[in-house]
C-alpha positions, 0 to 999 in steps of 0.5 A: 409160843412159836407154834401158837403164833405159827398157827395164828399166822396160818389161820389169818392167811386163811381167812384173808385168802377167803375173804379175798376170793369173796371180793364184795365189789367184784362182778362175780360176788354182786351178781351171784348173791342176793342182797337184801337191804331196806336201804338199797332203795333209799340209795337208789332214790338219792342216786336218781335224784343226783342223775336228774339234777345233773342232767337237768344242769347239763342239757336243760331237760327233765329226764325219767331215770330208772336206776338199779344198784346191788348194795349201799357200798357198791353203788357209793363205790360207783358200781350199778346194775341198770340205768335208763334215761329217757327225756324230750327237748334235750340240748347237747352241744348246742344241738336240740334233740326232740327225744333221747332214749338210752339204757344199759345192756350190761349188768355190771357198771362200774365208774370212779365218779371221784376222779376228774375227769371220771374213769370207766373201770368196767367195760359197758354196753348201752342201747340208744334211740333217739330223734333229730329234727331240721333244726338239730341238723341246721344248729350243728351246721353252724358250728365252726368245725363244719368249715373244715368239712366245707374247705375240703369239698372246695379244695376238690371243687376249685375252680368250678365252685366253691360252697359258701353254706349248707342248710336242710329241710325235712318236708313229707318225710324227705331231707332236703339239703340246701347248698349255697355255692358261687364261682371263685374265678368269676363270682356272681353277685349273689350266691346260688342255691343248688337243692337235692332231695335224698333219703338216707340208710345205714352203710358200714355204720355210717349214714349214707345219702341215697335215692337222690332226687333233683328238680328237672330244672337242673337239666341231666346232671348224674345223680351218683355225682350228687349222691357223692356230694351230699355224703361229702357235705354229710349234714346229718353225720357230721351232727352225730359226730358232734354229739359222740364222746371221745371216751365212747365207741358208738355205732348206728344201727338203723335210721329212718324218717318218721313224722318229719324227725329223723329216727336213729338207733344204735349201740354205745360201748365203753371200755374200762381201764 
């Protein structure tokens, strides 16, 4: 009898070990096996519908969604193979975004959506491209946290001048930054406005002002100092910072002004727990 029990336990352990090696939710298992099920497409459509509904509620926009999973059980667990999102006229953090496109670059993505907040269980990588408008930046500059940016500049500029507000315009594919200012010691009855035009580029993952131009009416002002001021005011960089999630690390790869829209592309990285 003991021999029979020992034999049974040995076989049980062998089967258990074999099953563990074939973890049906692991990256290796899902990527190295073919998964055929008529239910896959049905569940994928349900997931797409849920994603569209959630994003509509969150952003007010209608998203086109492409979603691909591996198996019904892995999708139910929060594992998917591919996700692509495209939309126009999105609103995020109160900022209007004319266009956004995001697609996954990692083919094993695991999110524990049952947790609150959700937990990222695998490393994930996404590519994105988006457009920002003049209105996008001006709405971002109304955010209360932009006062922190202005306070830092005013601490440096005192007592020469004090920045009262910043706005932007995009005209003929040129970015114009309008800086409203006054004098802290002997203030004018009306704020003055300083206007500079600038191109933009990516430098060490940050958006920087370049090729700065001024109207000759301002006289002989050093353009490098104006560029430094524009980078401190940072209207575009501040807008992008507002759109970033604390749970994600993103980098900007390219930025251009086309058709009076600022086109930005880059990557988003999420570290799994």
